[in-house]
C-alpha positions in Angstrom: -178.9 108.7 26.3 -182.8 108.2 27.5 -182.0 106.3 30.6 -178.9 109.2 31.5 -181.6 111.9 31.0 -184.3 110.1 32.9 -181.6 109.4 36.0 -180.2 113.2 36.0 -182.8 115.5 34.4 -185.5 115.6 37.0 -186.1 119.2 38.3 -183.3 120.4 36.1 -183.3 123.1 33.3 -181.8 121.3 30.8 -179.5 122.7 27.2 -179.1 120.2 24.6 -176.5 121.4 22.2 -177.0 119.8 18.6 -180.7 118.8 19.6 -181.5 118.2 15.8 -185.4 118.0 15.0 -186.1 117.3 18.8 -186.0 113.4 18.9 -184.6 113.4 22.1 -186.8 116.2 23.5 -189.9 114.2 22.6 -188.5 111.2 24.2 -188.1 112.8 27.6 -191.3 114.6 27.9 -192.2 112.3 30.9 -189.4 113.3 32.9 -190.2 116.3 35.4 -187.5 118.9 34.3 -188.2 122.6 34.7 -187.3 123.5 31.1 -185.7 122.3 27.9 -183.7 124.7 25.6 -182.6 122.9 22.4 -180.0 124.3 20.3 -179.0 123.5 16.5 -177.3 124.8 13.5 -180.5 124.0 11.2 -183.6 126.2 10.8 -185.2 123.1 9.3 -184.5 120.9 12.5 -185.6 123.4 15.1 -188.8 124.3 13.3 -189.7 120.6 13.5 -188.3 120.2 17.0 -190.6 123.6 18.0 -193.8 121.7 17.1 -193.6 120.1 20.7 -196.6 121.2 22.6 -195.1 122.1 26.1 -194.7 125.0 27.6 -191.2 123.9 29.2 -189.7 123.5 25.6 -188.1 126.2 23.5 -185.9 125.7 20.7 -183.3 128.2 18.9 -181.2 127.9 15.6 -177.5 128.9 16.6 -174.4 127.0 15.7 -172.6 125.3 18.9 -169.8 128.0 18.4 -171.9 130.8 18.5 -174.1 129.7 21.3 -173.5 131.5 24.8 -175.7 130.6 27.7 -178.8 133.1 28.4 -178.5 132.1 32.3 -177.6 128.9 34.3 -178.6 125.8 33.5 -178.2 122.3 35.7 -177.9 119.6 32.6 -176.2 119.8 29.4 -176.6 117.3 26.7 -174.3 117.0 23.7 -175.3 113.7 22.0 -172.7 112.9 19.2 -171.8 116.5 18.4 -168.6 117.7 19.7 -166.5 116.0 17.8 -167.4 117.9 14.9 -165.8 121.2 16.2 -161.9 121.4 16.3 -159.8 121.4 19.6 -160.0 125.0 20.4 -163.4 125.5 19.6 -164.2 122.2 21.5 -162.2 124.2 24.5 -164.0 127.6 24.1 -167.4 125.9 24.3 -167.2 123.6 27.2 -165.5 126.5 29.0 -168.6 128.8 28.0 -170.9 125.7 29.1 -169.5 124.8 32.4 -169.0 128.5 33.3 -172.8 128.9 32.7 -173.7 125.8 34.5 -175.6 126.2 38.2 -173.6 124.1 40.8 -174.4 120.9 41.3 -175.0 120.4 37.2 -173.9 117.8 35.2 -173.1 117.2 31.7 -174.0 114.4 29.4 -171.8 113.5 26.3 -172.0 110.7 23.9 -169.2 110.2 21.5 -169.5 107.5 18.5 -166.3 105.8 17.8 -164.6 106.4 21.0 -160.9 105.0 19.6 -161.2 107.7 17.1 -162.5 110.4 19.2 -160.0 109.8 22.2 -158.8 113.5 22.3 -162.3 114.8 22.5 -163.1 112.2 25.2 -159.9 113.4 27.1 -161.0 117.3 26.7 -164.5 115.9 28.2 -162.8 114.5 30.9 -160.9 117.5 32.0 -164.1 119.6 32.7 -164.5 118.0 36.0 -165.3 114.6 37.9 -166.6 111.9 36.0 -169.6 110.7 37.5 -170.4 108.1 35.4 -169.0 106.5 32.3 -170.6 103.8 30.3 -170.7 102.2 26.9 -168.3 100.5 24.5 -165.7 101.2 22.0 -168.0 102.1 19.4 -170.1 104.5 21.6 -169.2 106.0 25.0 -171.7 108.0 27.3 -169.7 110.3 30.1 -171.7 112.1 32.7 -169.3 114.9 34.2 -170.2 116.8 37.2 -169.5 120.8 37.4 -166.6 121.7 39.9 
């Protein structure tokens, strides 16, 4: 994931859904992005993430189902979390996210156990052109462009 954010994150407004305690956010501080909004359902996780001392970063406690973008963004990151939602909730979230994404934006998804999560991967692939796909059967990474 780090390499993909380094590749696609420069000069972007980033939103990470399921950011947890900010572990990815800490690892990409060196990427020259414009802003980084992390969303997670756990208060304790977002409190820890908020300790990142960088004015580009902000974190909010909210479930993915209840997240509604405040404005346009350029890069969406969803690492190992989309498949926790049911099919209808996945569709609704993806629709909201891609509608708010700025033209030229991309989304990076990682999915563990690609064979088991085939339906989730199919939903992701329907969102737009696949820019990059990598990984093995165990973990799959997809980069999807906004149409």
